N, C-alpha and C positions, 0 to 999 in steps of 0.2 A: 287221761289224755295223753297223746301221742305228741311228738315234735317230730316235724319234718325236718331232715339234715338238708342242707344246702351245699352244692358243689359250685363254687364261684366258675370254675372252667365251663362245667356243661351248662351252666345259666348263661355265661357269656355267648357260648355256640347257640344257644335257643333264642338269644334276643337279636342276633343277627337277622336283618334283612334276608331272603330268599331270593335267589336270581329269578326272573321271570323265565318261563319255559321258553323253548325255539318256537317261533311260527309253524302253525300246520305244515307248511312245505318242507320245512327243515326236518320235522318228525316225519314227514311221510316217506324222505329219502333214507330212513333207517330200514324201509322194506325193498326188498328187491322188486324191480319193475317187472311186471308179468308182459309186457308188449317189447321190450326193446333188451330186456334181461340185464340193464344195470345193477350191478352189486348195492349193497347198503351203502349209503353215503356218496356213491357216485350220482352226476347227475344222467338224466334220461339223453339218449342219442340215436344218431341214425347215422348211414353212411356218409352222411356231408358233416358229421360232427355235434356237437353238443346241442341240444334244443333248446329254446327259450322258456321253458317250463317243464312241468313233469306230466308224465302219461297219466290219464284218467284213472286208468285200472292202478296205477301205484298207490293213489290215494285210497282207493277202494280195499287194496290190502292192507294199507296202514290203519285202514276202518277196521276189518276186520281182527288185525292182530291190537285193536285197543291204542295205538299210538294217535290216533285223533280222536276226537268226540265226535258224536252224530251232528252238535249243530255247526261243527267246523266242516263237516263233510257236506252239510245243506248248504253251505256259502260256497264250496266248492263247485257243488253241482249247478249251483246258479250263475256261478262265473263261466261254466262250460257252456251254456246256452241252453236251448228247447231242444236240439237236436243232436244228440253225441253218440260215440262210441267209447269203449275202454281206450281205444288208441288216440282219442281226443287229447289235445295238449293244452293244458291249464297254465296260463301264463305265470312266471314269480311275481310275486309282489300284487297280483291281484286279488288275494285276499285280504 
């Protein structure tokens, strides 16, 4: 018969609730944008300033890198509409 040793410190850490993951837009920002070349963590922008969302191409990169799931990408594409390009803007908060 074997006994299992318990460690109160690691048991307490394992019992803590895990924080919710960031929303898909937050994780997509971890990828560089292929349209406006915004760096990871920076919002998409153009000559007039920050845009009200992210380029669809940035979500596509995030999907290829495994930062967002296929289900999340499907929701992003539904938000983009029936006709779009990679430079289409997906509004923040629409997912």
